[in-house]
N, CA and C atoms as an extended XYZ file, in Angstrom:
234
Properties=species:S:1:pos:R:3:atomname:S:1:resname:S:1:resid:I:1 pbc="F F F"
N        72.302       22.878      108.218 N   MET     1
C        71.070       22.147      108.589 CA  MET     1
C        71.053       21.028      109.484 C   MET     1
N        72.252       20.413      109.599 N   SER     2
C        72.325       19.278      110.599 CA  SER     2
C        72.351       19.718      111.885 C   SER     2
N        72.875       21.074      112.098 N   ALA     3
C        72.850       21.698      113.492 CA  ALA     3
C        71.585       22.066      113.897 C   ALA     3
N        70.482       22.294      113.082 N   VAL     4
C        69.294       22.688      113.404 CA  VAL     4
C        68.567       21.260      113.652 C   VAL     4
N        68.724       20.448      113.037 N   ARG     5
C        68.138       19.149      113.160 CA  ARG     5
C        68.484       18.599      114.606 C   ARG     5
N        69.880       18.654      114.944 N   GLY     6
C        70.436       18.206      116.228 CA  GLY     6
C        69.683       18.941      117.329 C   GLY     6
N        69.564       20.355      117.236 N   LEU     7
C        69.105       21.143      118.127 CA  LEU     7
C        67.641       20.670      118.439 C   LEU     7
N        66.906       20.338      117.369 N   CYS     8
C        65.494       20.004      117.506 CA  CYS     8
C        65.271       18.570      118.130 C   CYS     8
N        66.134       17.722      117.839 N   VAL     9
C        66.164       16.417      118.434 CA  VAL     9
C        66.504       16.547      119.984 C   VAL     9
N        67.692       17.481      120.163 N   THR    10
C        67.950       17.621      121.678 CA  THR    10
C        66.901       18.279      122.574 C   THR    10
N        66.224       19.290      122.019 N   LEU    11
C        64.966       20.169      122.498 CA  LEU    11
C        63.782       19.111      122.690 C   LEU    11
N        63.576       18.174      121.653 N   SER    12
C        62.523       17.326      121.902 CA  SER    12
C        62.722       16.258      122.986 C   SER    12
N        63.997       15.775      123.024 N   ALA    13
C        64.212       14.878      124.087 CA  ALA    13
C        64.157       15.474      125.391 C   ALA    13
N        64.715       16.751      125.674 N   LEU    14
C        64.595       17.437      126.847 CA  LEU    14
C        63.094       17.809      127.109 C   LEU    14
N        62.289       18.121      126.145 N   GLY    15
C        60.817       18.080      126.452 CA  GLY    15
C        60.052       17.125      126.969 C   GLY    15
N        60.434       15.821      126.348 N   LEU    16
C        59.877       14.638      126.840 CA  LEU    16
C        60.505       14.219      128.350 C   LEU    16
N        61.588       14.419      128.601 N   LEU    17
C        62.086       14.215      129.954 CA  LEU    17
C        61.245       15.153      130.913 C   LEU    17
N        61.132       16.299      130.556 N   LEU    18
C        60.228       17.225      131.409 CA  LEU    18
C        58.931       16.785      131.580 C   LEU    18
N        58.310       16.489      130.504 N   ALA    19
C        56.884       15.913      130.662 CA  ALA    19
C        56.917       14.647      131.495 C   ALA    19
N        57.784       13.773      131.346 N   ALA    20
C        57.901       12.569      132.076 CA  ALA    20
C        58.112       13.042      133.737 C   ALA    20
N        58.977       13.862      133.965 N   ALA    21
C        59.191       14.280      135.316 CA  ALA    21
C        58.038       15.076      135.923 C   ALA    21
N        57.231       15.818      135.258 N   VAL    22
C        56.174       16.290      135.520 CA  VAL    22
C        54.880       15.222      135.991 C   VAL    22
N        54.872       14.462      135.114 N   ALA    23
C        53.809       13.350      135.359 CA  ALA    23
C        54.249       12.547      136.367 C   ALA    23
N        55.392       12.125      136.813 N   VAL    24
C        55.831       11.507      138.103 CA  VAL    24
C        55.564       12.337      138.961 C   VAL    24
N        55.843       13.425      139.136 N   ALA    25
C        55.666       14.446      140.355 CA  ALA    25
C        54.121       14.502      140.499 C   ALA    25
N        53.330       14.625      139.599 N   PHE    26
C        51.961       14.800      139.756 CA  PHE    26
C        51.518       13.441      140.193 C   PHE    26
N        51.945       12.384      139.820 N   THR    27
C        51.257       11.067      140.255 CA  THR    27
C        51.729       10.851      141.775 C   THR    27
N        52.966       11.293      142.102 N   VAL    28
C        53.541       11.172      143.580 CA  VAL    28
C        52.484       12.176      144.342 C   VAL    28
N        52.448       13.354      143.900 N   TRP    29
C        51.791       14.155      144.562 CA  TRP    29
C        50.229       13.802      145.002 C   TRP    29
N        49.668       13.359      144.024 N   ARG    30
C        48.204       12.699      144.163 CA  ARG    30
C        48.199       11.611      145.194 C   ARG    30
N        49.323       10.649      145.156 N   ALA    31
C        49.292        9.604      145.991 CA  ALA    31
C        49.494        9.873      147.336 C   ALA    31
N        50.282       11.216      147.670 N   LEU    32
C        50.599       11.437      149.096 CA  LEU    32
C        49.600       12.611      149.345 C   LEU    32
N        48.486       12.732      149.107 N   ALA    33
C        47.523       13.776      149.254 CA  ALA    33
C        46.996       13.615      150.716 C   ALA    33
N        46.746       12.517      151.214 N   ASP    34
C        46.353       12.218      152.556 CA  ASP    34
C        47.387       12.359      153.810 C   ASP    34
N        48.637       12.488      153.203 N   VAL    35
C        49.775       12.497      154.314 CA  VAL    35
C        50.010       13.926      154.963 C   VAL    35
N        49.902       13.876      156.175 N   GLU    36
C        50.208       15.175      156.922 CA  GLU    36
C        51.420       15.442      157.227 C   GLU    36
N        51.887       16.516      157.144 N   LEU    37
C        53.303       17.050      157.612 CA  LEU    37
C        53.336       17.889      158.735 C   LEU    37
N        53.820       17.306      159.928 N   GLY    38
C        53.818       18.164      161.068 CA  GLY    38
C        54.872       19.386      161.016 C   GLY    38
N        54.813       20.051      162.188 N   LEU    39
C        55.947       21.097      162.463 CA  LEU    39
C        57.363       20.694      162.208 C   LEU    39
N        57.669       19.759      162.692 N   HIS    40
C        59.079       19.071      162.555 CA  HIS    40
C        59.385       18.714      161.182 C   HIS    40
N        58.439       18.210      160.638 N   GLY    41
C        58.581       17.642      159.109 CA  GLY    41
C        58.738       18.817      158.429 C   GLY    41
N        58.029       19.933      158.527 N   VAL    42
C        58.098       21.162      157.778 CA  VAL    42
C        59.590       21.772      157.998 C   VAL    42
N        59.755       21.778      159.242 N   LEU    43
C        61.125       22.492      159.611 CA  LEU    43
C        62.365       21.788      158.902 C   LEU    43
N        62.231       20.271      159.017 N   ALA    44
C        63.349       19.440      158.423 CA  ALA    44
C        63.259       19.668      157.069 C   ALA    44
N        62.191       19.790      156.361 N   LEU    45
C        62.229       19.850      154.984 CA  LEU    45
C        62.794       21.439      154.423 C   LEU    45
N        62.420       22.279      155.159 N   LEU    46
C        62.892       23.775      154.894 CA  LEU    46
C        64.557       23.611      154.987 C   LEU    46
N        64.796       23.116      156.215 N   LEU    47
C        66.233       23.077      156.439 CA  LEU    47
C        67.032       22.177      155.510 C   LEU    47
N        66.569       21.138      154.969 N   GLY    48
C        67.221       20.254      154.053 CA  GLY    48
C        67.353       20.974      152.540 C   GLY    48
N        66.262       21.709      152.215 N   VAL    49
C        66.238       22.556      151.102 CA  VAL    49
C        67.168       23.756      151.161 C   VAL    49
N        67.203       24.229      152.305 N   GLY    50
C        68.248       25.387      152.471 CA  GLY    50
C        69.593       24.810      152.479 C   GLY    50
N        69.886       23.844      153.053 N   VAL    51
C        71.351       23.404      153.134 CA  VAL    51
C        71.694       22.803      151.715 C   VAL    51
N        70.787       22.035      151.020 N   THR    52
C        71.181       21.645      149.641 CA  THR    52
C        71.430       22.831      148.962 C   THR    52
N        70.644       23.775      148.788 N   LEU    53
C        70.628       25.134      148.082 CA  LEU    53
C        72.042       25.702      148.305 C   LEU    53
N        72.444       25.940      149.446 N   ALA    54
C        73.540       26.501      149.807 CA  ALA    54
C        74.726       25.801      149.431 C   ALA    54
N        74.766       24.481      149.511 N   LEU    55
C        75.839       23.714      149.176 CA  LEU    55
C        75.973       23.787      147.633 C   LEU    55
N        74.890       23.659      146.831 N   GLY    56
C        74.965       23.712      145.566 CA  GLY    56
C        75.559       25.257      145.026 C   GLY    56
N        75.053       26.242      145.669 N   ILE    57
C        75.476       27.326      145.186 CA  ILE    57
C        77.086       27.652      145.651 C   ILE    57
N        77.417       27.164      146.748 N   GLY    58
C        78.921       27.207      147.232 CA  GLY    58
C        79.710       26.665      146.378 C   GLY    58
N        79.307       25.308      145.820 N   LEU    59
C        80.136       24.505      145.230 CA  LEU    59
C        80.283       25.183      143.717 C   LEU    59
N        79.404       25.691      143.097 N   MET    60
C        79.391       26.264      141.840 CA  MET    60
C        80.147       27.541      141.937 C   MET    60
N        80.231       28.405      142.941 N   ARG    61
C        80.900       29.537      143.151 CA  ARG    61
C        82.388       29.074      143.167 C   ARG    61
N        82.746       28.174      143.990 N   LEU    62
C        84.168       27.552      143.953 CA  LEU    62
C        84.601       27.364      142.491 C   LEU    62
N        83.799       26.496      141.784 N   ALA    63
C        84.087       26.090      140.406 CA  ALA    63
C        84.511       27.351      139.592 C   ALA    63
N        83.465       28.347      139.600 N   TYR    64
C        83.796       29.492      138.991 CA  TYR    64
C        84.930       30.383      139.345 C   TYR    64
N        85.066       30.322      140.596 N   PHE    65
C        86.435       31.258      141.188 CA  PHE    65
C        87.615       30.519      140.697 C   PHE    65
N        87.606       29.082      140.667 N   SER    66
C        88.848       28.297      140.266 CA  SER    66
C        89.072       28.375      138.849 C   SER    66
N        88.026       28.506      138.013 N   HIS    67
C        88.177       28.605      136.502 CA  HIS    67
C        88.664       30.049      136.249 C   HIS    67
N        88.265       30.978      136.991 N   ARG    68
C        88.493       32.450      136.661 CA  ARG    68
C        89.975       32.821      137.088 C   ARG    68
N        90.551       32.176      138.097 N   HIS    69
C        91.708       32.561      138.359 CA  HIS    69
C        92.779       31.449      137.997 C   HIS    69
N        92.459       30.650      137.208 N   GLY    70
C        93.414       29.670      136.462 CA  GLY    70
C        93.934       28.490      137.180 C   GLY    70
N        93.350       28.005      138.397 N   TYR    71
C        93.584       27.057      139.144 CA  TYR    71
C        93.405       25.633      138.451 C   TYR    71
N        92.368       25.520      137.569 N   ASP    72
C        92.024       24.488      136.796 CA  ASP    72
C        93.507       24.224      135.757 C   ASP    72
N        93.869       25.405      135.297 N   ASP    73
C        94.759       25.108      134.107 CA  ASP    73
C        96.189       24.605      134.808 C   ASP    73
N        96.375       25.037      135.986 N   ARG    74
C        97.836       24.634      136.835 CA  ARG    74
C        97.695       23.206      137.476 C   ARG    74
N        96.445       22.516      137.588 N   ALA    75
C        96.212       21.193      138.146 CA  ALA    75
C        96.840       20.151      137.365 C   ALA    75
N        97.680       19.436      137.976 N   GLY    76
C        98.129       18.187      137.265 CA  GLY    76
C        99.430       18.444      136.603 C   GLY    76
N        99.927       19.567      136.583 N   TYR    77
C       101.393       19.875      136.112 CA  TYR    77
C       102.242       20.084      137.081 C   TYR    77
N       102.888       19.273      137.484 N   ASP    78
C       104.192       19.219      138.687 CA  ASP    78
C       105.454       19.577      137.875 C   ASP    78
């Protein structure tokens, strides 16, 4: 029974955080409605998103690779 209650509390907290993030994003979106983004701005945005995504994927791939091959288990044991 305690595990179910903990799960409900966790999901409720995550739902509230998601709702707050959506509210902030909507408010910022509305506040910046009159801002125009030129070609260079769009290219910089796309490049930034692409590099960030590639970096995140690459680092997660390295973490999984390291875990699967046991490098994490051997680290720190001289």
